[in-house]
N, C-alpha and C positions, 0 to 999 in steps of 0.2 A: 344563530345557527344551532340546531339541536341534533344530537347524535343518539343512536339507539343504546350506546354505552359510552363511557368516557374514553376519548381517544388517548393513546399512549403519549407520553412526553416525547417531543422531537429529539432525534439523535443529535448530539452535539459534541464538540471537542474543545478541550481547554485551550486557552491562549496564554502564552507566557507573559507574566507580569500584569495580568488583568483578571478581574473577576467576571468579565464578560465571556460568553461562550460562542464558539463558531458553529452555527447550525448546519447540519449535514443534509444536503439534498440527495445526491446520488454518489455512489462510489464506483468509479471506473478503474480498471486495472489493465496494464499493458503487458502482454506476454512476450517473453524472450527478447529483452531490450538491451542486454549486454552480450557482446560477441561470444565470450567464453561460456556464458550460461546457455546461449542459444546452441552452441556446439555440444554441451553436455546433455542437452535435451534433444539432440538429433537433427538440428537445423544448421544451415550454412548460409552465408551471404547476408546481404542487407534486404531481407524481405520486407514487404509493406507491413506496417504495424498492425497487430490485431488486438482486439479488446474483449474483456469479459467484465462482469459486474458482480458486486457483492451488495446485499441489502444495506441500506443506510445504517440500520441498527446493529450491524455486525461490528461497528466500531467498539473498541474496548479501551477506554481512556486510562492511561497510566500517568499519574502526576509526576512532575519533575522531582527527581531524587527518590521516588518511591519504587517499590518492586510490585508489579501487578501479579496476581495469582490467576493463571489461566487453566481451567479444568481441561484435562485430556478429553477430547470429544468422543462421542459414541460412534460406533460402526466403522472404526478404523484401527488398523494395527501399524500404520505407517504415516505418522504425522510429521510433516516437514516444515522447516523454517525458511522464510525468504525475506531478507532485510531489504527495505525499499525507501527511496526518497518519495515523500508524498507532497503533491501540489494541492494547495487550497485556493480555489477560485473565488475572487471577490466580485467578479463581473462576468456575465454570461455572453452568449452570442452564437451565431451560426455562420459557417464558412469564414472563420477567422483566419486572416493571413498570418503566417509565421512571424512576419516583421512586427505585427501588432500584438502577438499572443501574450508576451510577458506583461503587458499592461493589464491583463485580466487576472494576474496572479496576486492574491492577497497575502499569501505566506507559504511556508514550507514546514514539514514535520518529518520525524523519523517514524516509520511504520513497519509492521510485519504482516506479510501476506501468508497466514498459516494455511496449510494445504493438507487435506486428507489424500495423500498421493496415491494410495491404492484405489480409492474410489475414482479419482481423476483418471488414473490409468485405465481402469475398466471402462469408464465412459468414453474415453478416446477410442479404445478398440471397437466399441459398439457404435461409434458415431453419434453418441448422445451428448447432451449438454453437461457442463462441468459443475452444475449448481451444488450437488452434494459434496463435491470435493473442495470447492472454493468458498461457498456462501453460507457456511454454518455459523451458529451463534458465536460471537466473540472471535471471529476469524480474522479480524483486522485490528490488532493492538496498535495503539498510536500514542506518541508523546505529544506534549503541548505544541501548538502551532506558533512558529516564530515569524517575525516580519521578513518579507522577501529579501530585503537587503542583507540579512544575516547569512545567506548562502553564497559562498564563493563558487565561481564557475568550475573550479577543479577540486572542490571539497572531497575529502576522503570519506568513504562509507565502509563500515565494517560490522561484523557480528562475531561474538565469542559465545561458545557454549561451554559452561563449566570452566571458564578461563582459557579455553583453547580457541584460537582464531579459526573460524570456518569460512567466512566470506570477507573479501577485502578488495576494494576497487576505488575509483574516483568517479564522481558523477559526470565528468566530461567524457567518460567512456560509454555513456548511453549511445546506443545505435541511433535512436531517434531522440533528439534533444527535447527539453520541456516545450520549447516553442513549436517544434515540428509535431510533437505529440498532440498539443492542443489544436493545431491546425487540422491534423487528420481526424481527430475525434469530433471536431465541430462540423465535419462534413456529414457525419452520421447522426448526430444529436444536436439539438439546440441546448447548448451548455447553459448552466444557471449558476448564479452566485450561491455558494454553499457546496458545490461539487468538489469532491476529492478525487485526485488521480494518483493511483499507485503506479509509479513509473517503470517498474520492472526490477529484477534482482540480479546481482552479480553471480558469478560461478560459485560453487561450493555449497549448494543447498543440500540438506541432509535431514535424517530423522532425529527426532527428540523423544525423550521418555519422561515419565513422571519423575519429578525431583530435579530435572535439569534446569539450570539457570541460563537464560538467554540475555546477553548484554550487547545491544546494538547502539550504534551512534553514527552521526554525520557531523563533520566539522561545522561549527556555528549553530547547530540545531540541538545540541545536548545529547543525552543518552536515553535509551529505552531499555528498561529491565523488566523481564517477565520470567516468572518461575512456573513450570508446568506442574500441576498438581493432580 
């Protein structure tokens, strides 16, 4: 096969304890999937899950034990953090039943859904897509992917900014569980091996500035450290 110019290297994420990489197909994100965060964003109740996407190459790999340096993005004055459990699919499918969904999970990772909140807010008011607010370069920092068995059902998830706790919850507080999310998502898309699902963020999202150190973690999945530069 010939191309008019060399294609870019495929997006990929490190795997803990391995030199092999996890190739990224699509990045799906779930909006408002913890009750308190849904409330702080103006929603109530257990509404049906909704989804948005980031480009595959929005992933920003941060090695275990390292601190990634994330440039403050252009065109915003209100960059927000959102710590999230990330699901890495090893098997795809369409119309997957919740009872079978976890068999499609290859592993889990700690991720950040970085958001240009001012651009997202303006898009919401105008009824426009969120792409500029959510899908910018390096908007999806992520730590190494761990085996699925490493995640406990009630694992704690947290984020500190400059040593101060901003977000704190447990993953069993998800409004829509991982299995239910996969079930819903597979009704809209034929899921593929290599898909990542950012499952939503707990309450406490807020702005960050240049120089801030973000330290997030999920029990069993290690830590994710990012400094805004």
